[in-house]
C-alpha atoms as an extended CHARMM CRD file, in Angstrom:
* protein
*
       291  EXT
         1         1  MET       CA              0.0000000000        0.0000000000        0.0000000000  PROA      1               0.0000000000
         2         2  SER       CA              3.0420000000        2.2710000000       -0.1200000000  PROA      2               0.0000000000
         3         3  GLU       CA              2.5570000000        3.2700000000       -3.7730000000  PROA      3               0.0000000000
         4         4  LYS       CA              0.9070000000        6.6550000000       -4.1500000000  PROA      4               0.0000000000
         5         5  VAL       CA             -0.7970000000        7.9620000000       -7.2330000000  PROA      5               0.0000000000
         6         6  GLY       CA             -1.3870000000       11.6560000000       -7.5390000000  PROA      6               0.0000000000
         7         7  VAL       CA             -4.8410000000       12.9390000000       -8.4720000000  PROA      7               0.0000000000
         8         8  LYS       CA             -4.7440000000       15.8950000000      -10.8560000000  PROA      8               0.0000000000
         9         9  GLU       CA             -7.3090000000       18.5500000000      -10.0690000000  PROA      9               0.0000000000
        10        10  LEU       CA             -9.3480000000       19.3380000000      -13.1630000000  PROA      10              0.0000000000
        11        11  SER       CA            -10.2190000000       22.8890000000      -14.0980000000  PROA      11              0.0000000000
        12        12  PRO       CA            -13.1230000000       23.9220000000      -16.3380000000  PROA      12              0.0000000000
        13        13  ILE       CA            -10.5580000000       25.1470000000      -18.8810000000  PROA      13              0.0000000000
        14        14  ASP       CA             -9.0720000000       21.6240000000      -19.1580000000  PROA      14              0.0000000000
        15        15  VAL       CA            -12.5060000000       20.3010000000      -20.0690000000  PROA      15              0.0000000000
        16        16  TYR       CA            -13.5730000000       23.2710000000      -22.1950000000  PROA      16              0.0000000000
        17        17  MET       CA            -10.6020000000       22.8610000000      -24.5250000000  PROA      17              0.0000000000
        18        18  LEU       CA            -11.8500000000       19.4040000000      -25.5100000000  PROA      18              0.0000000000
        19        19  LEU       CA            -15.4840000000       20.3810000000      -26.0650000000  PROA      19              0.0000000000
        20        20  PRO       CA            -16.8660000000       21.3090000000      -29.5230000000  PROA      20              0.0000000000
        21        21  LYS       CA            -17.0990000000       24.9620000000      -28.3410000000  PROA      21              0.0000000000
        22        22  THR       CA            -20.2240000000       25.5950000000      -30.4240000000  PROA      22              0.0000000000
        23        23  ASN       CA            -22.2770000000       27.1430000000      -27.5880000000  PROA      23              0.0000000000
        24        24  CYS       CA            -25.2700000000       25.3590000000      -29.1410000000  PROA      24              0.0000000000
        25        25  LYS       CA            -27.2220000000       25.1970000000      -25.8340000000  PROA      25              0.0000000000
        26        26  LYS       CA            -28.3750000000       21.6330000000      -26.6030000000  PROA      26              0.0000000000
        27        27  CYS       CA            -27.1810000000       20.6280000000      -23.1360000000  PROA      27              0.0000000000
        28        28  GLY       CA            -29.5690000000       23.1820000000      -21.6040000000  PROA      28              0.0000000000
        29        29  LEU       CA            -26.8400000000       25.6240000000      -20.5820000000  PROA      29              0.0000000000
        30        30  GLU       CA            -25.9110000000       28.9900000000      -22.0170000000  PROA      30              0.0000000000
        31        31  ASN       CA            -22.4700000000       28.0620000000      -23.3050000000  PROA      31              0.0000000000
        32        32  CYS       CA            -19.7570000000       25.3940000000      -23.3530000000  PROA      32              0.0000000000
        33        33  MET       CA            -17.8200000000       26.9600000000      -20.4680000000  PROA      33              0.0000000000
        34        34  ALA       CA            -20.8620000000       26.6090000000      -18.2110000000  PROA      34              0.0000000000
        35        35  PHE       CA            -21.1490000000       22.9820000000      -19.3140000000  PROA      35              0.0000000000
        36        36  ALA       CA            -17.4330000000       22.4170000000      -18.5950000000  PROA      36              0.0000000000
        37        37  THR       CA            -17.8360000000       23.8730000000      -15.1170000000  PROA      37              0.0000000000
        38        38  LYS       CA            -20.7280000000       21.5740000000      -14.3130000000  PROA      38              0.0000000000
        39        39  LEU       CA            -18.7900000000       18.5800000000      -15.6540000000  PROA      39              0.0000000000
        40        40  VAL       CA            -15.8600000000       19.3360000000      -13.3490000000  PROA      40              0.0000000000
        41        41  ASN       CA            -18.2910000000       19.6830000000      -10.4270000000  PROA      41              0.0000000000
        42        42  ARG       CA            -19.8950000000       16.3240000000      -11.3440000000  PROA      42              0.0000000000
        43        43  GLU       CA            -23.2730000000       18.0040000000      -11.7800000000  PROA      43              0.0000000000
        44        44  ILE       CA            -24.0430000000       16.9080000000      -15.3420000000  PROA      44              0.0000000000
        45        45  ALA       CA            -23.4780000000       13.9500000000      -17.6620000000  PROA      45              0.0000000000
        46        46  LEU       CA            -20.9330000000       14.1470000000      -20.4690000000  PROA      46              0.0000000000
        47        47  GLU       CA            -23.4340000000       12.5940000000      -22.9000000000  PROA      47              0.0000000000
        48        48  LEU       CA            -25.6550000000       15.6920000000      -22.6900000000  PROA      48              0.0000000000
        49        49  CYS       CA            -23.2370000000       17.3740000000      -25.0670000000  PROA      49              0.0000000000
        50        50  THR       CA            -24.7710000000       15.7920000000      -28.1700000000  PROA      50              0.0000000000
        51        51  PRO       CA            -22.3100000000       17.3270000000      -30.6710000000  PROA      51              0.0000000000
        52        52  LEU       CA            -19.5310000000       15.5800000000      -28.7370000000  PROA      52              0.0000000000
        53        53  LEU       CA            -21.1140000000       12.2410000000      -29.6330000000  PROA      53              0.0000000000
        54        54  GLU       CA            -20.5110000000       12.8270000000      -33.3500000000  PROA      54              0.0000000000
        55        55  LYS       CA            -17.7500000000       10.7690000000      -34.9490000000  PROA      55              0.0000000000
        56        56  GLN       CA            -15.4900000000       13.7590000000      -35.5860000000  PROA      56              0.0000000000
        57        57  PHE       CA            -15.1740000000       14.2710000000      -31.8310000000  PROA      57              0.0000000000
        58        58  ASP       CA            -14.4290000000       10.6250000000      -30.9380000000  PROA      58              0.0000000000
        59        59  LYS       CA            -10.9120000000       11.3600000000      -29.6610000000  PROA      59              0.0000000000
        60        60  SER       CA            -12.0760000000       14.3220000000      -27.5760000000  PROA      60              0.0000000000
        61        61  TYR       CA            -14.8970000000       12.2530000000      -26.0970000000  PROA      61              0.0000000000
        62        62  GLN       CA            -12.5100000000        9.4590000000      -25.1020000000  PROA      62              0.0000000000
        63        63  ARG       CA            -10.0660000000       11.9020000000      -23.4970000000  PROA      63              0.0000000000
        64        64  LEU       CA            -12.8770000000       13.5860000000      -21.5840000000  PROA      64              0.0000000000
        65        65  TRP       CA            -14.2640000000       10.2370000000      -20.4680000000  PROA      65              0.0000000000
        66        66  GLU       CA            -10.8430000000        9.2580000000      -19.1140000000  PROA      66              0.0000000000
        67        67  MET       CA            -10.5350000000       12.5900000000      -17.3280000000  PROA      67              0.0000000000
        68        68  LEU       CA            -14.0060000000       12.4630000000      -15.8220000000  PROA      68              0.0000000000
        69        69  LYS       CA            -14.5740000000        8.7580000000      -15.1850000000  PROA      69              0.0000000000
        70        70  PRO       CA            -15.4800000000        7.9620000000      -11.5590000000  PROA      70              0.0000000000
        71        71  PRO       CA            -12.6210000000        6.7610000000       -9.3420000000  PROA      71              0.0000000000
        72        72  VAL       CA            -14.8100000000        3.8120000000       -8.2820000000  PROA      72              0.0000000000
        73        73  LYS       CA            -15.7420000000        1.8290000000      -11.3770000000  PROA      73              0.0000000000
        74        74  GLU       CA            -19.3630000000        0.9970000000      -12.1000000000  PROA      74              0.0000000000
        75        75  VAL       CA            -20.0190000000       -2.7550000000      -12.3430000000  PROA      75              0.0000000000
        76        76  THR       CA            -23.2240000000       -4.3370000000      -13.6470000000  PROA      76              0.0000000000
        77        77  ILE       CA            -24.5850000000       -7.5460000000      -12.1310000000  PROA      77              0.0000000000
        78        78  GLY       CA            -27.3210000000       -9.3560000000      -14.0370000000  PROA      78              0.0000000000
        79        79  THR       CA            -28.9320000000       -8.4460000000      -17.3450000000  PROA      79              0.0000000000
        80        80  GLY       CA            -31.9690000000       -6.6280000000      -18.6710000000  PROA      80              0.0000000000
        81        81  ASP       CA            -34.3030000000       -4.4320000000      -16.6650000000  PROA      81              0.0000000000
        82        82  SER       CA            -33.4990000000       -6.1540000000      -13.3720000000  PROA      82              0.0000000000
        83        83  ALA       CA            -29.7190000000       -5.6700000000      -13.6540000000  PROA      83              0.0000000000
        84        84  VAL       CA            -28.0700000000       -4.0120000000      -10.6760000000  PROA      84              0.0000000000
        85        85  LYS       CA            -25.3250000000       -1.3990000000      -11.0200000000  PROA      85              0.0000000000
        86        86  VAL       CA            -22.8740000000       -1.0110000000       -8.1600000000  PROA      86              0.0000000000
        87        87  GLY       CA            -20.0070000000        1.4320000000       -7.7640000000  PROA      87              0.0000000000
        88        88  GLY       CA            -19.7090000000        4.3950000000      -10.1100000000  PROA      88              0.0000000000
        89        89  LYS       CA            -18.8550000000        6.5860000000       -7.1380000000  PROA      89              0.0000000000
        90        90  LEU       CA            -17.2670000000        9.9860000000       -7.5610000000  PROA      90              0.0000000000
        91        91  VAL       CA            -16.7450000000       11.1610000000       -4.0090000000  PROA      91              0.0000000000
        92        92  MET       CA            -15.3860000000       10.0590000000       -0.6610000000  PROA      92              0.0000000000
        93        93  TYR       CA            -18.3620000000       11.1040000000        1.4650000000  PROA      93              0.0000000000
        94        94  ARG       CA            -22.0770000000       10.8420000000        0.7940000000  PROA      94              0.0000000000
        95        95  HSD       CA            -22.7500000000       14.5020000000        1.6650000000  PROA      95              0.0000000000
        96        96  GLU       CA            -20.4660000000       15.6600000000       -1.1750000000  PROA      96              0.0000000000
        97        97  LEU       CA            -22.7530000000       14.3180000000       -3.8990000000  PROA      97              0.0000000000
        98        98  ALA       CA            -25.7930000000       12.0590000000       -4.0740000000  PROA      98              0.0000000000
        99        99  TYR       CA            -24.8330000000        8.5070000000       -5.0020000000  PROA      99              0.0000000000
       100       100  PHE       CA            -25.9850000000        7.5550000000       -8.4850000000  PROA      100             0.0000000000
       101       101  ASN       CA            -26.2130000000        3.8530000000       -7.6170000000  PROA      101             0.0000000000
       102       102  PRO       CA            -27.8520000000        3.1420000000       -4.2540000000  PROA      102             0.0000000000
       103       103  THR       CA            -26.4720000000        0.3150000000       -2.1300000000  PROA      103             0.0000000000
       104       104  ALA       CA            -27.7730000000       -3.0370000000       -3.3770000000  PROA      104             0.0000000000
       105       105  PHE       CA            -28.9890000000       -5.7230000000       -0.9720000000  PROA      105             0.0000000000
       106       106  ALA       CA            -29.0620000000       -9.4910000000       -1.4710000000  PROA      106             0.0000000000
       107       107  ILE       CA            -30.7350000000      -12.2630000000        0.5290000000  PROA      107             0.0000000000
       108       108  ASP       CA            -29.0490000000      -15.6580000000        0.5910000000  PROA      108             0.0000000000
       109       109  VAL       CA            -30.3100000000      -19.1710000000        0.0080000000  PROA      109             0.0000000000
       110       110  THR       CA            -28.2900000000      -22.3920000000        0.2050000000  PROA      110             0.0000000000
       111       111  ASP       CA            -28.1120000000      -25.5440000000       -1.8590000000  PROA      111             0.0000000000
       112       112  GLU       CA            -29.0830000000      -27.6090000000        1.1690000000  PROA      112             0.0000000000
       113       113  MET       CA            -32.4920000000      -25.9960000000        1.5550000000  PROA      113             0.0000000000
       114       114  SER       CA            -35.5330000000      -28.0640000000        0.7130000000  PROA      114             0.0000000000
       115       115  ASP       CA            -37.8050000000      -26.8430000000       -2.0940000000  PROA      115             0.0000000000
       116       116  GLU       CA            -40.3930000000      -25.9910000000        0.5730000000  PROA      116             0.0000000000
       117       117  GLU       CA            -37.9170000000      -23.5550000000        2.1400000000  PROA      117             0.0000000000
       118       118  LEU       CA            -36.0140000000      -22.3910000000       -0.9300000000  PROA      118             0.0000000000
       119       119  ILE       CA            -38.7580000000      -21.3050000000       -3.3030000000  PROA      119             0.0000000000
       120       120  PRO       CA            -40.8710000000      -19.3010000000       -0.8080000000  PROA      120             0.0000000000
       121       121  ARG       CA            -37.7000000000      -17.4940000000        0.3230000000  PROA      121             0.0000000000
       122       122  VAL       CA            -36.8900000000      -16.5910000000       -3.2800000000  PROA      122             0.0000000000
       123       123  LYS       CA            -40.4450000000      -15.4090000000       -3.9360000000  PROA      123             0.0000000000
       124       124  LYS       CA            -40.5340000000      -13.3940000000       -0.7240000000  PROA      124             0.0000000000
       125       125  THR       CA            -37.2380000000      -11.7240000000       -1.6160000000  PROA      125             0.0000000000
       126       126  GLU       CA            -38.4770000000      -10.8110000000       -5.0780000000  PROA      126             0.0000000000
       127       127  GLY       CA            -41.7510000000       -9.4300000000       -3.7690000000  PROA      127             0.0000000000
       128       128  PHE       CA            -40.3820000000       -7.4700000000       -0.8110000000  PROA      128             0.0000000000
       129       129  SER       CA            -40.9020000000       -3.7020000000       -0.7760000000  PROA      129             0.0000000000
       130       130  TYR       CA            -40.8250000000       -1.0570000000        1.9270000000  PROA      130             0.0000000000
       131       131  ILE       CA            -41.7960000000        2.6030000000        1.7840000000  PROA      131             0.0000000000
       132       132  TYR       CA            -39.2350000000        4.8440000000        3.4830000000  PROA      132             0.0000000000
       133       133  ILE       CA            -39.4390000000        8.6460000000        3.3280000000  PROA      133             0.0000000000
       134       134  GLY       CA            -41.5350000000        8.4510000000        0.1870000000  PROA      134             0.0000000000
       135       135  ARG       CA            -39.2660000000        5.9830000000       -1.6020000000  PROA      135             0.0000000000
       136       136  GLU       CA            -40.0200000000        2.3460000000       -2.3430000000  PROA      136             0.0000000000
       137       137  LEU       CA            -37.1050000000        0.1950000000       -1.2360000000  PROA      137             0.0000000000
       138       138  LYS       CA            -36.6600000000       -3.3340000000       -2.5780000000  PROA      138             0.0000000000
       139       139  LEU       CA            -34.2490000000       -6.2270000000       -2.2580000000  PROA      139             0.0000000000
       140       140  ASN       CA            -32.0420000000       -6.3360000000       -5.3240000000  PROA      140             0.0000000000
       141       141  MET       CA            -30.3410000000       -9.7310000000       -5.6300000000  PROA      141             0.0000000000
       142       142  ILE       CA            -30.2850000000      -13.3230000000       -4.4400000000  PROA      142             0.0000000000
       143       143  ALA       CA            -27.0590000000      -14.9400000000       -3.2490000000  PROA      143             0.0000000000
       144       144  VAL       CA            -27.0210000000      -18.6850000000       -3.8880000000  PROA      144             0.0000000000
       145       145  ARG       CA            -24.5630000000      -20.2280000000       -1.4690000000  PROA      145             0.0000000000
       146       146  SER       CA            -23.0970000000      -23.7180000000       -1.7220000000  PROA      146             0.0000000000
       147       147  THR       CA            -22.9690000000      -25.2800000000        1.7170000000  PROA      147             0.0000000000
       148       148  SER       CA            -22.9410000000      -28.8240000000        0.3270000000  PROA      148             0.0000000000
       149       149  ASN       CA            -19.8400000000      -28.3040000000       -1.8740000000  PROA      149             0.0000000000
       150       150  ASP       CA            -21.5620000000      -30.6050000000       -4.3560000000  PROA      150             0.0000000000
       151       151  PRO       CA            -21.4580000000      -29.1970000000       -7.9180000000  PROA      151             0.0000000000
       152       152  GLU       CA            -24.5570000000      -31.0620000000       -9.1020000000  PROA      152             0.0000000000
       153       153  ARG       CA            -26.5690000000      -30.0480000000       -6.0830000000  PROA      153             0.0000000000
       154       154  PHE       CA            -25.5090000000      -26.4300000000       -6.5240000000  PROA      154             0.0000000000
       155       155  LYS       CA            -26.3960000000      -26.5450000000      -10.2170000000  PROA      155             0.0000000000
       156       156  SER       CA            -29.8500000000      -27.8690000000       -9.4020000000  PROA      156             0.0000000000
       157       157  THR       CA            -30.4310000000      -25.1410000000       -6.8080000000  PROA      157             0.0000000000
       158       158  VAL       CA            -29.3160000000      -22.3530000000       -9.1510000000  PROA      158             0.0000000000
       159       159  LYS       CA            -31.6470000000      -23.7120000000      -11.8230000000  PROA      159             0.0000000000
       160       160  LYS       CA            -34.5870000000      -23.6030000000       -9.3960000000  PROA      160             0.0000000000
       161       161  VAL       CA            -33.7490000000      -20.0470000000       -8.3660000000  PROA      161             0.0000000000
       162       162  VAL       CA            -33.4990000000      -18.8950000000      -11.9960000000  PROA      162             0.0000000000
       163       163  GLU       CA            -36.8710000000      -20.4740000000      -12.7440000000  PROA      163             0.0000000000
       164       164  ASN       CA            -38.4980000000      -18.5540000000       -9.8990000000  PROA      164             0.0000000000
       165       165  THR       CA            -37.0270000000      -15.0530000000      -10.1050000000  PROA      165             0.0000000000
       166       166  LYS       CA            -35.6040000000      -12.4760000000      -12.4950000000  PROA      166             0.0000000000
       167       167  LEU       CA            -33.4410000000      -10.9200000000       -9.7910000000  PROA      167             0.0000000000
       168       168  PRO       CA            -29.6790000000      -10.9460000000      -10.4360000000  PROA      168             0.0000000000
       169       169  LEU       CA            -27.6650000000      -13.6440000000       -8.6720000000  PROA      169             0.0000000000
       170       170  ILE       CA            -24.5090000000      -13.9140000000       -6.6180000000  PROA      170             0.0000000000
       171       171  LEU       CA            -23.0260000000      -17.4170000000       -6.8230000000  PROA      171             0.0000000000
       172       172  CYS       CA            -21.0810000000      -18.1640000000       -3.6460000000  PROA      172             0.0000000000
       173       173  SER       CA            -18.3530000000      -20.7700000000       -3.3450000000  PROA      173             0.0000000000
       174       174  PHE       CA            -14.5600000000      -20.8500000000       -3.2130000000  PROA      174             0.0000000000
       175       175  GLN       CA            -14.5370000000      -24.0420000000       -5.2790000000  PROA      175             0.0000000000
       176       176  PRO       CA            -14.2860000000      -23.3050000000       -9.0260000000  PROA      176             0.0000000000
       177       177  GLU       CA            -15.9780000000      -26.5690000000      -10.0050000000  PROA      177             0.0000000000
       178       178  VAL       CA            -19.0070000000      -25.6350000000       -7.8930000000  PROA      178             0.0000000000
       179       179  ILE       CA            -19.1730000000      -22.1370000000       -9.3910000000  PROA      179             0.0000000000
       180       180  GLU       CA            -18.8640000000      -23.5640000000      -12.9020000000  PROA      180             0.0000000000
       181       181  ALA       CA            -21.7920000000      -25.8920000000      -12.2550000000  PROA      181             0.0000000000
       182       182  GLY       CA            -23.8670000000      -22.9210000000      -11.1240000000  PROA      182             0.0000000000
       183       183  LEU       CA            -22.8920000000      -20.9080000000      -14.1850000000  PROA      183             0.0000000000
       184       184  MET       CA            -23.9550000000      -23.7770000000      -16.4080000000  PROA      184             0.0000000000
       185       185  ALA       CA            -27.4480000000      -23.4480000000      -14.9250000000  PROA      185             0.0000000000
       186       186  ALA       CA            -27.5050000000      -19.7130000000      -15.6740000000  PROA      186             0.0000000000
       187       187  PRO       CA            -25.1050000000      -19.2710000000      -18.6250000000  PROA      187             0.0000000000
       188       188  LYS       CA            -26.3520000000      -15.8330000000      -19.7480000000  PROA      188             0.0000000000
       189       189  ALA       CA            -27.4680000000      -14.3890000000      -16.4220000000  PROA      189             0.0000000000
       190       190  ARG       CA            -24.1960000000      -12.5290000000      -15.6840000000  PROA      190             0.0000000000
       191       191  PRO       CA            -24.1860000000      -13.2890000000      -11.9420000000  PROA      191             0.0000000000
       192       192  LEU       CA            -21.5150000000      -12.0050000000       -9.6000000000  PROA      192             0.0000000000
       193       193  ILE       CA            -19.0340000000      -14.8130000000       -8.9090000000  PROA      193             0.0000000000
       194       194  TYR       CA            -18.0900000000      -14.9290000000       -5.2380000000  PROA      194             0.0000000000
       195       195  ALA       CA            -15.2020000000      -15.2490000000       -4.8690000000  PROA      195             0.0000000000
       196       196  ALA       CA            -11.5970000000      -15.3060000000       -6.0530000000  PROA      196             0.0000000000
       197       197  ASN       CA             -8.8850000000      -15.6100000000       -3.4000000000  PROA      197             0.0000000000
       198       198  LYS       CA             -5.1380000000      -16.2440000000       -3.3340000000  PROA      198             0.0000000000
       199       199  ASP       CA             -5.6560000000      -19.9700000000       -3.9030000000  PROA      199             0.0000000000
       200       200  ASN       CA             -8.2810000000      -20.1150000000       -6.6560000000  PROA      200             0.0000000000
       201       201  TRP       CA             -7.8890000000      -16.8190000000       -8.5380000000  PROA      201             0.0000000000
       202       202  LYS       CA             -6.7970000000      -18.2860000000      -11.8780000000  PROA      202             0.0000000000
       203       203  ASP       CA             -9.6840000000      -20.7470000000      -12.1500000000  PROA      203             0.0000000000
       204       204  MET       CA            -12.1650000000      -18.0730000000      -11.0690000000  PROA      204             0.0000000000
       205       205  ALA       CA            -10.7110000000      -15.6260000000      -13.5850000000  PROA      205             0.0000000000
       206       206  GLU       CA            -11.1620000000      -18.1800000000      -16.3660000000  PROA      206             0.0000000000
       207       207  LEU       CA            -14.8170000000      -18.6100000000      -15.4120000000  PROA      207             0.0000000000
       208       208  ALA       CA            -15.4090000000      -14.8560000000      -15.2260000000  PROA      208             0.0000000000
       209       209  LEU       CA            -13.9710000000      -14.4240000000      -18.7180000000  PROA      209             0.0000000000
       210       210  MET       CA            -15.7290000000      -17.4600000000      -20.1830000000  PROA      210             0.0000000000
       211       211  TYR       CA            -19.1750000000      -16.4440000000      -18.9030000000  PROA      211             0.0000000000
       212       212  ASN       CA            -18.6450000000      -12.6560000000      -19.0310000000  PROA      212             0.0000000000
       213       213  CYS       CA            -19.3500000000      -12.2470000000      -15.3160000000  PROA      213             0.0000000000
       214       214  PRO       CA            -18.1450000000       -9.8040000000      -12.6800000000  PROA      214             0.0000000000
       215       215  LEU       CA            -15.8810000000      -11.3500000000      -10.0610000000  PROA      215             0.0000000000
       216       216  ALA       CA            -15.5810000000      -10.6470000000       -6.3390000000  PROA      216             0.0000000000
       217       217  VAL       CA            -12.0930000000      -10.6600000000       -4.8090000000  PROA      217             0.0000000000
       218       218  PHE       CA            -11.7680000000      -11.8850000000       -1.2100000000  PROA      218             0.0000000000
       219       219  ALA       CA             -8.7600000000      -11.0750000000        0.9820000000  PROA      219             0.0000000000
       220       220  PRO       CA             -9.9150000000      -10.8610000000        4.5890000000  PROA      220             0.0000000000
       221       221  ASN       CA             -8.2540000000       -8.0560000000        6.5390000000  PROA      221             0.0000000000
       222       222  ASP       CA             -5.3220000000       -7.8630000000        4.1140000000  PROA      222             0.0000000000
       223       223  LEU       CA             -5.4980000000       -4.8380000000        1.8100000000  PROA      223             0.0000000000
       224       224  LYS       CA             -2.0180000000       -5.4700000000        0.4340000000  PROA      224             0.0000000000
       225       225  LEU       CA             -3.0680000000       -8.9370000000       -0.7180000000  PROA      225             0.0000000000
       226       226  LEU       CA             -6.3880000000       -7.5920000000       -2.0080000000  PROA      226             0.0000000000
       227       227  ARG       CA             -4.6100000000       -4.9960000000       -4.1390000000  PROA      227             0.0000000000
       228       228  SER       CA             -2.1370000000       -7.5910000000       -5.4100000000  PROA      228             0.0000000000
       229       229  LEU       CA             -4.9650000000       -9.9430000000       -6.4170000000  PROA      229             0.0000000000
       230       230  VAL       CA             -6.7400000000       -7.1160000000       -8.2450000000  PROA      230             0.0000000000
       231       231  LYS       CA             -3.5900000000       -6.3260000000      -10.2230000000  PROA      231             0.0000000000
       232       232  THR       CA             -3.1390000000       -9.9970000000      -11.1150000000  PROA      232             0.0000000000
       233       233  LEU       CA             -6.7700000000      -10.3610000000      -12.2040000000  PROA      233             0.0000000000
       234       234  LYS       CA             -6.6960000000       -7.1690000000      -14.2660000000  PROA      234             0.0000000000
       235       235  ASP       CA             -3.4970000000       -8.2960000000      -15.9700000000  PROA      235             0.0000000000
       236       236  TYR       CA             -5.2570000000      -11.5930000000      -16.6910000000  PROA      236             0.0000000000
       237       237  GLY       CA             -8.0560000000       -9.7050000000      -18.4360000000  PROA      237             0.0000000000
       238       238  VAL       CA            -10.8130000000       -9.4930000000      -15.8130000000  PROA      238             0.0000000000
       239       239  GLU       CA            -12.0850000000       -5.9130000000      -15.7250000000  PROA      239             0.0000000000
       240       240  ASP       CA            -15.3040000000       -6.0380000000      -13.6580000000  PROA      240             0.0000000000
       241       241  LEU       CA            -14.3020000000       -6.6520000000      -10.0640000000  PROA      241             0.0000000000
       242       242  VAL       CA            -15.9370000000       -6.2130000000       -6.6610000000  PROA      242             0.0000000000
       243       243  LEU       CA            -13.7840000000       -6.0260000000       -3.5460000000  PROA      243             0.0000000000
       244       244  ASP       CA            -14.3500000000       -7.8600000000       -0.2650000000  PROA      244             0.0000000000
       245       245  PRO       CA            -11.8220000000       -7.0130000000        2.4490000000  PROA      245             0.0000000000
       246       246  GLY       CA            -13.8000000000       -9.1290000000        4.9240000000  PROA      246             0.0000000000
       247       247  THR       CA            -16.7840000000       -8.3840000000        7.1250000000  PROA      247             0.0000000000
       248       248  PHE       CA            -15.9710000000       -9.1270000000       10.7480000000  PROA      248             0.0000000000
       249       249  PRO       CA            -18.5280000000       -9.3060000000       13.5600000000  PROA      249             0.0000000000
       250       250  ASN       CA            -18.1910000000       -8.1670000000       17.1660000000  PROA      250             0.0000000000
       251       251  GLU       CA            -14.7090000000       -6.8480000000       17.9940000000  PROA      251             0.0000000000
       252       252  GLY       CA            -13.7660000000       -7.0340000000       14.3110000000  PROA      252             0.0000000000
       253       253  LEU       CA            -16.2230000000       -4.2820000000       13.3720000000  PROA      253             0.0000000000
       254       254  ALA       CA            -13.5170000000       -1.6000000000       13.6400000000  PROA      254             0.0000000000
       255       255  ASP       CA            -11.3350000000       -3.4700000000       11.1340000000  PROA      255             0.0000000000
       256       256  THR       CA            -14.2990000000       -3.8330000000        8.7830000000  PROA      256             0.0000000000
       257       257  ILE       CA            -15.0580000000       -0.1060000000        8.7830000000  PROA      257             0.0000000000
       258       258  GLY       CA            -11.3760000000        0.8140000000        8.6270000000  PROA      258             0.0000000000
       259       259  ASN       CA            -10.6540000000       -1.3920000000        5.6170000000  PROA      259             0.0000000000
       260       260  VAL       CA            -13.6420000000       -0.1560000000        3.6290000000  PROA      260             0.0000000000
       261       261  THR       CA            -12.7330000000        3.4550000000        4.4280000000  PROA      261             0.0000000000
       262       262  MET       CA             -9.1170000000        2.9660000000        3.3500000000  PROA      262             0.0000000000
       263       263  ILE       CA            -10.2440000000        1.3950000000        0.0670000000  PROA      263             0.0000000000
       264       264  ARG       CA            -12.5450000000        4.3220000000       -0.7240000000  PROA      264             0.0000000000
       265       265  ARG       CA             -9.9140000000        6.8620000000        0.3180000000  PROA      265             0.0000000000
       266       266  ALA       CA             -7.2600000000        5.2140000000       -1.8640000000  PROA      266             0.0000000000
       267       267  ALA       CA             -9.5910000000        5.3760000000       -4.8650000000  PROA      267             0.0000000000
       268       268  CYS       CA            -11.1120000000        8.8210000000       -4.3780000000  PROA      268             0.0000000000
       269       269  LYS       CA             -8.2550000000       10.7420000000       -2.7760000000  PROA      269             0.0000000000
       270       270  ARG       CA             -5.1860000000        9.0620000000       -4.2730000000  PROA      270             0.0000000000
       271       271  GLY       CA             -6.5440000000        7.8590000000       -7.6000000000  PROA      271             0.0000000000
       272       272  ASP       CA             -5.4600000000        4.2660000000       -6.9560000000  PROA      272             0.0000000000
       273       273  GLU       CA             -7.1270000000        2.3790000000       -9.8060000000  PROA      273             0.0000000000
       274       274  LEU       CA             -6.3320000000       -1.0140000000       -8.2700000000  PROA      274             0.0000000000
       275       275  LEU       CA             -8.6650000000       -0.1830000000       -5.3880000000  PROA      275             0.0000000000
       276       276  GLY       CA            -11.1240000000        1.7580000000       -7.5340000000  PROA      276             0.0000000000
       277       277  PHE       CA            -13.8650000000       -0.8720000000       -7.5000000000  PROA      277             0.0000000000
       278       278  PRO       CA            -17.1500000000       -1.2630000000       -5.5880000000  PROA      278             0.0000000000
       279       279  VAL       CA            -17.0230000000       -3.0000000000       -2.2220000000  PROA      279             0.0000000000
       280       280  ILE       CA            -19.1960000000       -5.8970000000       -1.0990000000  PROA      280             0.0000000000
       281       281  GLY       CA            -19.9530000000       -6.6250000000        2.5180000000  PROA      281             0.0000000000
       282       282  THR       CA            -20.9770000000      -10.1940000000        3.3020000000  PROA      282             0.0000000000
       283       283  PRO       CA            -21.3440000000      -12.3400000000        6.3940000000  PROA      283             0.0000000000
       284       284  ILE       CA            -18.8370000000      -14.7310000000        4.8050000000  PROA      284             0.0000000000
       285       285  THR       CA            -16.5590000000      -14.7120000000        7.8560000000  PROA      285             0.0000000000
       286       286  ALA       CA            -19.5550000000      -15.5130000000       10.0270000000  PROA      286             0.0000000000
       287       287  TRP       CA            -20.5670000000      -18.2670000000        7.5870000000  PROA      287             0.0000000000
       288       288  MET       CA            -17.0910000000      -19.7340000000        7.9280000000  PROA      288             0.0000000000
       289       289  GLU       CA            -17.1380000000      -19.8070000000       11.7350000000  PROA      289             0.0000000000
       290       290  LYS       CA            -18.2410000000      -23.0400000000       13.3410000000  PROA      290             0.0000000000
       291       291  ALA       CA            -21.3050000000      -22.7170000000       15.5070000000  PROA      291             0.0000000000
C-alpha cells in the first residue's frame, strides 16, 4: 500500500478545450464553459453534449471520459431491466454528492435448503418492498450459497432459483468446479461470482472471462493482498471486479469499517485504480465460523 498515485485537479478550462465549443445550448446551458464547469463539479453527464457524440469528436470524447470517469468503477450484475449497477462513485463522502447507484442488498439461500424452504424465500425476496421517506425500497439480488460443496446439487439449486425469479444472482463458493456448475445453470445471467482468493484466482478468472461475469475478490483483513490480487486479475483480463476485504462481527467491526474506508480513500483521494472498484460486505466470515 506504499505506492501513491497523484490525483490531478481538473479545471473547467481543461474540459472546455476538448469540447466542440459551439455554444449550441443543446445541453440546456448557455455556453460550453458553463457545461465544462458543471462537468468538473460532477453536476451533469458528459453525454448531454450531443455534438460531442458525433464521430469527428471521438478522440475528444474518449479523453474527456478518461478525465471524468469515476474513481470507483461501475459494475453491472445481471442483465436486462433487473440488472443491478454497483459502484460508479465519484466522491469520498455521501454529503459531497448524491450517489448515483444506491447500495444493493441481497438475501441468501443455500443448496441444502428443501424446495419448501427455498422457493418461498426466493419469492418473498423478489416481492419485498418497503416505503421509506416516500421511496419504495426493494431487495435487489439473491445470493445462492453452496454449503454442500456438491457441484450437481448447486447446479440444481441455481436452476430452481433462476426459474423462480428475475433478480440478479450472486453465486457463492470458493470451489471453481461448484461455481462452474452454477454458471452452467444460468449461462447468460451474468451473476456475480463470489469469490476469487489467493488460492483459486486463476480458475475463477477463467470462469469470469468465459461467462462474461463480474468477479468478487476476497482477501480478509489484508489490503495489500487484495490490491495484489486485483492487479493480477486485471493483468489476466478481468475488468469487472468487486472487492471484499472481509466483514468481521463483534470486535472485528472496527477493522471492517477501517478497511472499507481505506479502500474508498485510496480510490477517491489518491486515484489508486487497483482499489477503484465497488465493495461488497458479506457475512462470509460468520458463515465460515463453526457454531
